[in-house]
C-alpha positions in Angstrom: -0.1 -0.2 0.0 3.0 2.3 -0.3 1.6 5.6 -1.5 -2.1 5.0 -1.7 -4.6 6.9 0.3 -8.3 6.8 1.2 -9.5 9.8 -0.8 -13.2 10.9 0.1 -15.0 11.8 -3.1 -18.2 13.1 -1.4 -19.4 14.3 2.1 -22.8 15.2 3.7 -23.5 17.3 7.2 -26.0 15.9 9.7 -26.9 17.0 12.8 -28.8 15.5 15.8 -29.8 15.8 19.6 -30.7 13.5 22.6 -31.7 13.1 25.7 -31.5 10.4 28.6 -32.2 9.5 32.2 -29.5 7.0 32.4 -26.0 8.6 31.0 -24.3 11.0 29.0 -23.3 8.1 27.1 -26.9 7.5 25.8 -27.3 11.0 25.2 -24.7 10.8 22.5 -25.9 7.6 21.3 -29.5 9.6 20.8 -28.0 12.5 19.3 -26.1 10.1 16.9 -29.4 8.0 16.2 -31.1 11.2 15.8 -28.7 12.4 13.5 -29.0 9.2 11.2 -25.3 8.0 12.1 -26.2 6.0 15.5 -25.2 2.6 13.2 -21.9 3.3 12.1 -18.5 2.8 13.6 -17.3 6.5 13.5 -13.5 7.2 12.9 -12.8 10.9 13.8 -10.5 12.4 11.2 -9.3 16.3 11.3 -10.6 19.0 9.1 -9.4 18.7 5.4 -12.0 18.4 2.9 -10.2 16.7 -0.1 -10.5 19.3 -3.8 -13.3 18.7 -5.4 -15.4 16.7 -3.2 -18.7 16.8 -4.0 -21.5 17.7 -1.2 -24.7 15.2 -1.0 -27.8 14.9 0.6 -27.5 12.6 3.5 -27.6 8.6 2.6 -27.7 5.5 4.5 -24.9 3.1 4.8 -24.8 -0.8 5.8 -24.7 -0.9 9.4 -21.6 -1.5 11.1 -20.1 0.4 8.2 -16.5 2.3 9.3 -17.0 6.0 8.5 -14.7 9.2 8.4 -16.4 12.1 10.3 -15.2 15.4 11.4 -17.5 15.7 14.7 -18.4 18.6 17.0 -20.2 17.7 20.7 -21.6 19.2 23.3 -23.2 17.5 26.3 -24.2 18.4 29.7 -26.5 17.8 32.7 -29.1 21.0 32.5 -29.1 24.4 30.6 -28.1 25.2 27.2 -25.7 23.3 24.7 -24.8 23.7 21.4 -22.4 22.6 18.7 -21.9 23.7 15.4 -19.6 23.2 12.3 -18.9 25.8 9.8 -17.1 24.3 6.1 -15.8 25.6 2.9 -15.7 23.2 0.2 -12.8 24.8 -1.8 -12.3 25.7 -5.7 -11.3 23.0 -7.6 -7.8 22.4 -7.2 -7.7 23.9 -3.3 -8.9 21.7 -0.3 -11.6 22.7 1.7 -11.7 22.6 5.3 -13.9 22.2 8.4 -14.2 23.9 11.3 -15.8 23.1 14.8 -17.4 24.8 18.0 -19.3 23.8 21.1 -20.2 25.1 24.5 -22.7 25.6 27.2 -23.9 28.7 25.2 -26.6 29.6 22.5 -26.6 29.8 18.4 -25.1 33.2 18.1 -22.0 32.3 20.4 -21.4 29.2 18.1 -21.8 30.9 15.2 -19.7 34.1 15.9 -16.7 31.2 17.1 -17.5 29.6 13.6 -16.9 32.8 11.3 -13.6 33.5 13.1 -12.3 30.1 13.3 -13.4 29.6 9.4 -12.0 32.7 8.1 -8.7 31.9 10.1 -7.8 28.7 8.5 -8.7 30.2 5.1 -6.2 33.5 6.0 -3.5 30.6 7.1 -3.8 29.2 3.5 -4.3 32.2 1.6 -7.7 31.4 0.6 -10.2 34.0 1.1 -13.2 32.0 2.4 -16.8 33.2 1.0 -19.0 30.5 0.3 -19.1 29.0 3.9 -21.6 26.7 5.0 -22.5 26.8 8.7 -25.2 24.2 10.8 -25.4 24.8 14.3 -27.2 22.5 16.9 -28.7 23.5 20.4 -30.9 21.9 23.2 -32.2 23.0 26.5 -31.7 20.3 28.6 -34.6 19.5 30.9 -33.4 19.4 34.8 -32.7 16.0 36.2 -31.8 14.4 32.4 -28.7 14.1 30.5 -28.3 16.2 27.0 -26.4 15.8 24.0 -25.9 17.4 20.3 -23.8 16.8 17.6 -22.9 18.0 14.1 -21.2 15.2 11.6 -19.5 15.8 8.4 -19.4 12.5 7.2 -17.0 11.5 4.5 -17.9 9.0 1.8 -15.1 6.9 0.0 
C-alpha cells in the first residue's frame, strides 16, 4: 500500500440531539441516532475536505460501516448546550476545510466562533473563504436529564 491514500469523493452534513435519564453516553447515542449515523463505526478525522469532493444529501450506509467523520459535540446535565460546524468546500484544485465549536452557550456565540475560525483557517492557507456553510444544533436540557447535540460531516469513500 505504499503511496496509496483513502480519498473521500463525497460528503454530507447531519446533526442531531438526544436526551437520556441514564447517562451522557446514552444521550450521545440518541443524538447520533437522531442524526442518522448511530449505527456506524465513526472514525474521527481532522478537518480537510479533499479537492473536488462533492457535497451530497445524507445517504444510508450499511449498519456497522466504518465511516470517517469530523464531529462537533456538546453535552451537559442542565442548561443550554450548542455544537456547530462551518465548512468551505474549496475551489477546483484547493482543499476545503471544516471547523467545529461547542459549549454551554447559545447559537449566536457558536456562530461567531465558527465565523472567526473558518476565516483564520482560510487566511493561513491564503484562501479568501466566501462560500461558507454553517450548521448549529442547540438543546435546552431539562433538569434531571443528560443531553447531547452533535453536528457531523460524514465523508463517503
